[in-house]
N, C-alpha and C positions, 0 to 999 in steps of 0.2 A: 681154115675158118670161113673164108669167102666161098669155098666150094660148098660147105655145108649150108651156108646162108642161101646160096643160089638154089641148092636142092630143095630147101624148105620153101622158098618162094615159088618154085615151079610146082611143087606138090600141092601147095595151097591154091594156086591158080587152077590147077587141074581139078581139084575138088569143087571149086566155085563154078568152073565151066561145066562140069558134069551135072551140077545141080540146076543150072539155069539154061543149059543148052536147048532143051526141048520145052521150056516153059515160057510162054509169052508174058504171063503175069508173075515174073520171078519174085519181086519184092512182096507182092500180095501173098503168095504162098508161104513165104518165110514167116509171116506174122498171122496167117489165117488160123492155124491149128490152136495156138494159145488163146486167140480171140474167141474161137468157137467154144473151146473148153470153158473160158470165162463166162460166156453167155449161158452155157448149159448149167454150170454150177450156180450162177446167179439165179436162174429160174428155179432150180431145185432147192437151194438153200435159203434164198431171200424171199422168193415169191411163194413157194410152197411151204417150207418149214419156218418161214418168218424169222430167220436169224437176224438178230439186232446188231449189225455192224455198220457204222456210219461210212458213207461213200464206198459201199461194198464193191461196185464194179472196178474202181481204182485199186482197191485192196487186192482184188483177184488178179488183175493183170500185172500188178507190180510184183506179185509172187510167181505167177504162172510163166511169164516170159523168162526169167532166170532159171526156173525149174525146167523149162523146155530145153535149155542149153544143157543142163545136167543130164536129162533123160536121153537126149539125142547122142551126146558124146559117150556116155557109159554103155548104152545099148549097142552103139556102133563099134565100140572098142573091142568087143569079144572076138570078132572075126577080122579085125583090121590087118593083122599080120598074115592070116590065112589067105586073104584076098589080094595080097601083094607079095606073092611068093617070089616073083622075078626080082623084086627089089631086095628082098631079104637075103638072097643068095649073092648079091653083089658085094665084093670085098671092100670097095671104097665108098660104101654107103652107110650112113649112120641110121640104124633101124628105128631109133626113137623118134626120128623126124616124121615117121609115118603117122603114128597117133597124134603127134603134135600138129601136123598139118590139118588133120580132121578137127581137132579142137579149136584151132585158129579159125577154121571155116565156121564152126558153130558159134564161136565168139563174135565173128563178123555179123552173123545173123541176129545175135542178141543185141549188138550195138545199133543195128539199123532199126531195132524195135523200140529203142529208148525214146525217140521222138514221139512214138505213139503213147507211151506212158506219160510223157510230159504234156501232151495234148489233153489227156484225161485229167492230169493234175490241174491244168488251167481251167478245164471245164468245171471241176469241182471247187474252184476257188482257192487252190493251193498255190501260193506264190513260189517262184523259184528261189530256193533258199541257199544261203552261203554254204550250208552243210553239204551241198552237192560236190564240193571239192573233195569229199571223201569217197565219192563214187568210184574213181579209179582204184583206190585201195581195196574196196569191196570186190571189184571185178578181178583184180590181181589175186586176192585171196581165193575167190571161187575158181579162177584159172588153175592155181596150184593144186587145189583139192581135186578138181576134175582130171587134170593131167596126171597127177600121182595115182589116182584110182584107175585111170585108163591104162597106164603103163603096167600096173599090176594085173589087171583083168586080161589085157591082150597077151601078156607074157604067159600067165598061168593057163589060159584057155588053150594054148598050143599043146599042153600036156594033159589037160583035164577038160575035154570038150563039153562036158555037161555044165560047165561054169556059165555058159551063155544063158541057159534056161534059169539057173539060179539067180543070175543078175537081174533078169526080168522080174522074178518074184520079189527080190529084195527092193528093186526100184518101186514096185507097187506099194510095198509096206512102207518104204521110206517116204513116199509121196504123202501118205495119210498121217504119218507120224511127224512130218515136218510142218510147221505152221504156215502152210501155203493158203489153205482155205479158211483158216481161223486164226485169230491173234494168239500169240503165245500166252497172253494173260488169261485166256480161257481155260488153261490147264488148272486143275485143282492145286491148291497151294502145296499139298503133300507130295505132289508129283512134278512140281515146277522144275525141279533139278534135272529132270529127264532131258530137257532141251540142251543141256550142256554136254550130253553124250552123243548128240547127233551133229556131225560136222556141218550139215547144211542148214541147221536151224538158225545159228547166229547170222549166216549170210542172208537168208530170206528175211529175217527180222530186220536187218539193216536196210534192205531194199524197201520194206514197208515204212520204216522210220524216215528214210530219205525222201520218198515220194509223197507220203501222207502227212508226216508230222514235222518235217523240216529240221530234224536233228538226228544225231546218232549217239547211242550209248557206247562209251569207249570200251566198256567191258566186252561188248559183243564184237567191236572192231578188233580188239586185241585177240579175243578167242578165235575169231575166224582166220586171222593171219597166222596164229600159232598152229591151228589145224592145217592150214595150207602148207606151212613149212614141214610139219611132221609127216603129213600124208605124201607130199612130194618126195621127201627123203626116203620113206618106206617104199614107194613105188619105184624109185630109181634103184634101190637096193635089190628089190625082187627082179627087176629087169636085168640089171648087171649080173645077177647070179645065174640067170637062165639063158641069156642071149647067146652064149657059146654053143648051145645045143639047138638053136633055131633051125639052122640049115639042114642038119641031119634029121630032125623031126619032120620038116616039110619035104 
């Protein structure tokens, strides 16, 4: 157990060093992309299309920062095993630590962006609420969802290399069908049930509620955690079913 823990720590450190080694403004670059996206969508949707959402910049970044974690982890997971062939072929190495270290790296970058969201919350007069105690639960739920999907994607992609391109397309579709840019209440009543079939919808809704409204709806908290447990279990099942063939495929 200690060996695996040490391996995970070293892999995560390696990921962090690789990202910051050549960048002087390391922290800035970790939050720049979602901030630029937020500015772009604010201009397009608020200034041009006149969408009526109160405190829209805060709404945007409280959805875009966690979404960036999802997008980075899932897009990077397709080739994570392919790019670490030397580790895959080691007999005393747990291969699931490779995508795990990548996701912990992306989780770290999301966590360092939370102060930015809180600053926006204070700017818009949103007091720090007691409901923020649920933030770790939301993060854990998102972590389980992302890790489960990453295990499945990284494992299957070894045998079906086109999956990488399919994931890119699905991420684009998922982005616009998840209430990142708009409140879930904007969905027509006849289609409101759709959000319950998207595992990322309850997670993003919870972030919006935490940072804008100061409360969480327990049904979304429960749903996000259930999605996390189910998707992580499925991801591990797929990984365990295929891992025996990794070395010979690579």
